Backbone as a chain_set.jsonl record, in Angstrom:
{"seq": "MTRAPAGRKPATSAAARKAAIRARSGVEQRKAERAAEPAKYPIGKGRKALKGISIYMHPLAKEVLDRIAREHNRTVQDLGLEALNLLFRRYGEKPIA", "coords": {"N": [[-8.862, -42.211, -18.437], [-10.077, -39.229, -19.504], [-11.897, -37.915, -22.195], [-12.537, -35.121, -24.286], [-15.835, -34.113, -25.37], [-17.128, -35.199, -28.465], [-16.345, -33.113, -31.179], [-15.98, -30.691, -29.811], [-13.559, -28.389, -29.013], [-10.161, -28.752, -27.399], [-9.493, -27.569, -24.239], [-7.967, -24.371, -23.759], [-5.528, -22.358, -22.202], [-6.121, -19.238, -20.69], [-4.319, -17.33, -21.209], [-3.085, -18.232, -23.585], [-5.411, -17.954, -25.233], [-5.697, -15.358, -25.249], [-3.479, -14.298, -26.334], [-3.718, -15.394, -28.967], [-6.033, -14.011, -30.047], [-4.906, -11.592, -30.073], [-3.044, -11.799, -31.894], [-4.738, -12.31, -34.083], [-5.916, -9.93, -34.468], [-4.436, -7.875, -35.385], [-3.686, -5.681, -34.258], [-1.233, -3.561, -32.57], [-0.08, -3.84, -29.513], [1.134, -1.482, -27.063], [3.436, -0.781, -24.567], [2.629, 0.738, -21.556], [3.271, 4.138, -21.065], [5.713, 5.081, -18.616], [4.631, 7.019, -15.737], [5.308, 10.41, -14.438], [7.462, 10.489, -11.599], [6.179, 10.465, -8.602], [5.9, 13.007, -6.082], [8.279, 13.011, -3.475], [7.283, 13.355, -0.834], [4.083, 13.633, 0.007], [1.996, 16.194, -1.216], [-0.461, 18.206, 0.094], [-3.306, 19.075, 1.749], [-4.668, 18.57, 5.159], [-5.798, 15.184, 6.205], [-5.852, 13.987, 3.699], [-3.312, 14.147, 2.739], [-1.839, 12.441, 4.116], [-0.714, 9.143, 5.554], [-2.423, 6.254, 7.22], [-1.621, 4.375, 9.997], [-1.925, 1.463, 12.073], [-1.436, 0.146, 15.405], [-1.012, -2.505, 17.599], [-1.332, -3.065, 21.095], [-0.787, -3.877, 24.498], [-3.343, -3.693, 26.793], [-2.868, -2.198, 29.172], [-0.505, -0.706, 28.361], [-1.782, 0.975, 26.623], [-3.388, 2.502, 28.285], [-1.338, 3.672, 30.007], [-0.222, 5.35, 27.722], [-2.367, 6.963, 27.408], [-2.659, 8.285, 29.814], [-0.275, 9.642, 29.973], [-0.514, 11.398, 27.912], [-2.792, 12.954, 28.693], [-1.515, 14.161, 31.241], [0.335, 15.764, 30.167], [-1.061, 17.405, 28.495], [-1.277, 16.709, 25.624], [-2.081, 15.165, 22.715], [-2.784, 11.619, 21.787], [-1.916, 11.159, 19.27], [-0.017, 13.194, 18.918], [1.974, 12.189, 20.665], [2.568, 9.857, 19.419], [3.678, 10.714, 16.965], [5.9, 12.02, 17.941], [7.284, 9.802, 19.072], [7.793, 8.275, 16.862], [9.444, 9.879, 15.214], [11.601, 9.866, 17.189], [12.391, 7.087, 16.941], [13.126, 7.214, 14.253], [15.42, 8.82, 14.158], [17.01, 7.355, 15.692], [17.676, 5.229, 14.09], [19.152, 6.667, 12.183], [17.699, 8.201, 10.324], [15.925, 10.904, 8.945], [13.888, 12.982, 11.144], [10.772, 12.965, 10.181], [8.178, 12.546, 10.728]], "CA": [[-8.506, -40.844, -19.007], [-11.329, -38.594, -19.902], [-11.771, -37.3, -23.494], [-13.453, -34.101, -24.607], [-16.902, -34.715, -26.22], [-16.818, -35.106, -30.037], [-16.916, -31.693, -31.873], [-15.371, -29.603, -29.024], [-11.929, -28.152, -28.984], [-9.648, -28.972, -26.065], [-9.411, -26.331, -23.453], [-6.557, -23.768, -23.746], [-5.368, -21.486, -21.167], [-6.567, -17.938, -20.932], [-3.176, -16.496, -21.78], [-3.044, -18.687, -24.994], [-6.445, -17.417, -26.083], [-5.558, -13.82, -25.498], [-2.488, -14.255, -27.464], [-4.329, -15.739, -30.329], [-6.912, -12.971, -30.284], [-4.093, -10.351, -30.195], [-2.207, -12.115, -33.111], [-5.468, -12.176, -35.394], [-6.535, -8.576, -34.587], [-3.347, -7.097, -36.228], [-3.45, -4.23, -33.429], [-0.148, -3.809, -31.73], [-0.174, -3.22, -28.049], [2.408, -0.806, -26.749], [3.501, -0.701, -23.113], [2.136, 2.058, -20.957], [4.358, 4.896, -20.577], [5.575, 5.511, -17.151], [4.116, 8.336, -15.197], [6.462, 10.928, -13.963], [7.649, 9.962, -10.357], [5.421, 11.226, -7.531], [6.742, 13.62, -5.12], [8.777, 12.094, -2.306], [6.342, 13.579, 0.203], [2.74, 14.047, -0.603], [1.574, 17.656, -0.794], [-1.747, 18.35, 0.235], [-4.067, 19.423, 3.045], [-5.313, 17.497, 6.055], [-5.455, 13.795, 6.162], [-5.674, 13.434, 2.319], [-1.777, 14.053, 2.431], [-1.18, 11.469, 5.188], [-1.172, 7.743, 5.615], [-2.724, 6.008, 8.603], [-1.196, 3.215, 10.4], [-2.481, 0.994, 13.399], [-0.511, -0.765, 16.236], [-1.601, -3.095, 18.525], [-0.504, -2.841, 22.374], [-1.401, -4.46, 25.725], [-4.197, -2.746, 27.263], [-1.964, -1.44, 30.31], [0.316, 0.199, 27.686], [-2.585, 1.951, 26.122], [-3.819, 3.248, 29.741], [-0.244, 4.629, 30.386], [-0.022, 6.34, 27.0], [-3.619, 7.918, 27.594], [-2.45, 9.221, 30.981], [0.891, 10.667, 29.666], [-1.269, 12.479, 27.104], [-3.581, 13.873, 29.682], [-0.755, 14.762, 32.055], [0.908, 16.736, 29.448], [-1.946, 18.245, 27.674], [-1.155, 16.355, 24.372], [-2.944, 14.07, 22.167], [-1.949, 10.275, 21.644], [-1.431, 11.317, 17.91], [1.212, 13.963, 19.138], [2.855, 11.386, 21.233], [2.915, 8.819, 18.51], [4.548, 11.331, 16.037], [7.163, 12.164, 18.735], [7.833, 8.461, 19.264], [8.275, 7.804, 15.443], [10.592, 10.667, 15.061], [12.697, 9.402, 18.094], [12.708, 5.923, 16.265], [13.821, 7.408, 13.02], [16.629, 9.226, 14.599], [17.887, 6.097, 16.326], [18.043, 4.379, 13.156], [19.93, 7.35, 11.161], [16.92, 8.721, 9.351], [15.428, 12.307, 9.339], [12.697, 13.102, 11.758], [9.835, 13.475, 9.239], [6.752, 12.247, 11.038]], "C": [[-9.82, -40.42, -19.741], [-10.916, -37.741, -21.216], [-12.871, -36.295, -23.543], [-14.465, -34.653, -25.459], [-16.598, -34.407, -27.763], [-17.34, -33.738, -30.526], [-16.453, -30.568, -31.076], [-13.975, -29.562, -28.812], [-11.563, -28.3, -27.52], [-9.556, -27.621, -25.532], [-8.002, -25.884, -23.687], [-6.62, -22.827, -22.536], [-5.753, -20.021, -21.593], [-5.546, -17.084, -21.503], [-3.133, -16.879, -23.238], [-4.141, -18.031, -25.849], [-6.265, -16.033, -26.329], [-4.555, -13.536, -26.363], [-2.775, -14.463, -28.887], [-5.149, -14.554, -30.824], [-6.023, -11.801, -30.66], [-3.403, -10.503, -31.711], [-3.352, -11.837, -34.333], [-5.997, -10.803, -35.498], [-5.681, -7.648, -35.275], [-3.081, -5.791, -35.421], [-2.194, -4.713, -32.553], [-0.434, -3.282, -30.319], [1.312, -2.532, -27.668], [2.197, -0.921, -24.963], [3.271, 0.542, -22.678], [3.291, 2.787, -20.666], [4.437, 5.183, -19.177], [5.292, 6.989, -16.803], [5.332, 9.028, -14.632], [6.459, 10.53, -12.402], [6.961, 10.915, -9.472], [6.344, 11.951, -6.781], [7.219, 12.788, -3.891], [7.874, 12.207, -1.186], [5.137, 14.371, -0.457], [2.56, 15.52, -0.285], [0.241, 17.798, -0.875], [-2.169, 18.824, 1.533], [-4.724, 18.294, 3.875], [-4.854, 16.157, 5.881], [-5.344, 13.304, 4.861], [-4.068, 13.435, 2.016], [-1.103, 13.012, 3.482], [-1.605, 10.178, 5.002], [-1.519, 7.291, 6.897], [-2.16, 4.631, 8.748], [-1.692, 2.738, 11.812], [-1.285, 0.124, 13.998], [-1.443, -1.425, 17.105], [-0.71, -3.41, 19.996], [-1.342, -3.534, 23.45], [-2.334, -3.214, 26.184], [-3.614, -1.821, 28.236], [-1.221, -0.408, 29.399], [-0.509, 1.361, 27.142], [-3.033, 2.936, 27.33], [-2.432, 4.187, 29.963], [-0.053, 5.605, 29.223], [-1.171, 7.375, 27.115], [-3.13, 8.925, 28.955], [-1.142, 10.041, 30.775], [0.274, 11.629, 28.803], [-1.815, 13.411, 27.782], [-2.751, 14.716, 30.404], [-0.065, 15.85, 31.295], [0.18, 17.619, 28.373], [-1.535, 17.987, 26.166], [-2.084, 15.36, 24.022], [-2.139, 12.719, 22.011], [-1.413, 10.51, 20.192], [-0.152, 12.045, 18.071], [2.372, 13.036, 19.607], [3.386, 10.201, 20.28], [3.786, 9.346, 17.533], [6.027, 11.454, 16.719], [7.877, 10.926, 18.727], [8.313, 7.918, 17.922], [9.528, 8.614, 15.058], [11.931, 10.33, 15.963], [13.343, 8.212, 17.409], [13.616, 6.191, 14.936], [15.246, 8.007, 13.302], [17.599, 8.229, 15.032], [18.298, 5.379, 15.183], [18.584, 5.275, 11.938], [18.967, 7.976, 10.148], [16.545, 10.062, 9.727], [14.128, 12.018, 10.0], [11.635, 13.564, 10.907], [8.421, 13.302, 9.665], [6.012, 13.381, 11.474]], "O": [[-10.487, -41.177, -20.446], [-9.897, -37.058, -21.312], [-13.954, -36.481, -22.989], [-14.172, -35.557, -26.241], [-15.904, -33.465, -28.144], [-18.48, -33.312, -30.338], [-16.503, -29.456, -31.601], [-13.293, -30.532, -28.483], [-12.336, -28.072, -26.59], [-9.541, -26.631, -26.265], [-7.04, -26.644, -23.801], [-7.681, -22.577, -21.964], [-5.685, -19.683, -22.775], [-5.869, -16.157, -22.246], [-3.141, -15.993, -24.093], [-3.906, -17.611, -26.982], [-6.585, -15.505, -27.394], [-4.669, -12.59, -27.143], [-2.229, -13.871, -29.818], [-4.954, -14.131, -31.964], [-6.408, -11.05, -31.556], [-3.255, -9.578, -32.51], [-3.023, -11.265, -35.372], [-6.522, -10.468, -36.56], [-6.184, -6.632, -35.753], [-2.337, -4.919, -35.871], [-2.069, -5.803, -31.994], [-1.062, -2.234, -30.169], [2.399, -3.028, -27.962], [1.162, -1.085, -24.316], [3.675, 1.488, -23.354], [4.248, 2.262, -20.098], [3.435, 5.495, -18.533], [5.662, 7.954, -17.472], [6.325, 8.356, -14.352], [5.353, 10.234, -11.949], [7.166, 12.122, -9.603], [7.528, 11.612, -6.776], [6.482, 11.933, -3.4], [7.653, 11.183, -0.54], [5.166, 15.367, -1.18], [2.932, 16.003, 0.784], [-0.295, 17.513, -1.946], [-1.316, 18.961, 2.409], [-5.224, 17.285, 3.377], [-3.718, 15.907, 5.479], [-4.775, 12.221, 4.726], [-3.627, 12.748, 1.095], [0.118, 12.877, 3.561], [-2.658, 9.929, 4.415], [-0.961, 7.878, 7.824], [-2.186, 3.815, 7.826], [-1.861, 3.593, 12.682], [-0.412, -0.446, 13.343], [-2.559, -0.959, 17.333], [0.412, -3.916, 19.974], [-2.54, -3.735, 23.251], [-2.088, -2.027, 25.971], [-3.883, -0.626, 28.109], [-1.343, 0.775, 29.714], [-0.093, 2.519, 27.16], [-2.969, 4.154, 27.161], [-2.563, 5.406, 30.077], [0.281, 6.739, 29.567], [-0.926, 8.567, 26.925], [-3.275, 10.148, 28.976], [-0.989, 11.08, 31.417], [0.593, 12.801, 29.007], [-1.503, 14.593, 27.637], [-2.997, 15.922, 30.381], [0.093, 16.911, 31.899], [0.734, 18.372, 27.572], [-1.442, 18.978, 25.443], [-2.79, 14.767, 24.838], [-0.912, 12.739, 22.106], [-0.336, 9.96, 19.963], [0.82, 11.626, 17.443], [3.493, 13.057, 19.101], [4.504, 9.702, 20.415], [4.686, 8.603, 17.142], [7.074, 11.084, 16.188], [9.061, 10.937, 18.389], [9.24, 7.108, 17.924], [10.536, 8.053, 14.629], [13.079, 10.49, 15.548], [14.562, 8.168, 17.247], [14.607, 5.526, 14.634], [16.187, 7.612, 12.612], [18.802, 8.268, 14.773], [19.399, 4.84, 15.288], [18.528, 4.808, 10.8], [19.469, 8.288, 9.068], [16.841, 10.411, 10.869], [13.368, 11.116, 9.648], [11.565, 14.793, 10.894], [7.52, 13.853, 9.033], [4.821, 13.267, 11.762]]}, "num_chains": 1, "name": "protein.A"}
């Protein structure tokens, strides 16, 4: 069994030290007030109002996606949003993508 060197206090947890300091300071801490709830859908312009996601797919699936986009003169982004809206409808959600 190892003992602390003479003259040293035994180690205490950080939480215990923090509580002891608060008790000695005489300052009461209040819990932070909750901010107003953010809007359900962010309002803004451009990408700042959007969230990015990534998906991983087989290289052949990516080639097919690119081909469909070219054939229909659309972007892969447009096709992805269309696919998400179809998925949302399938699960009973509003198409908001």
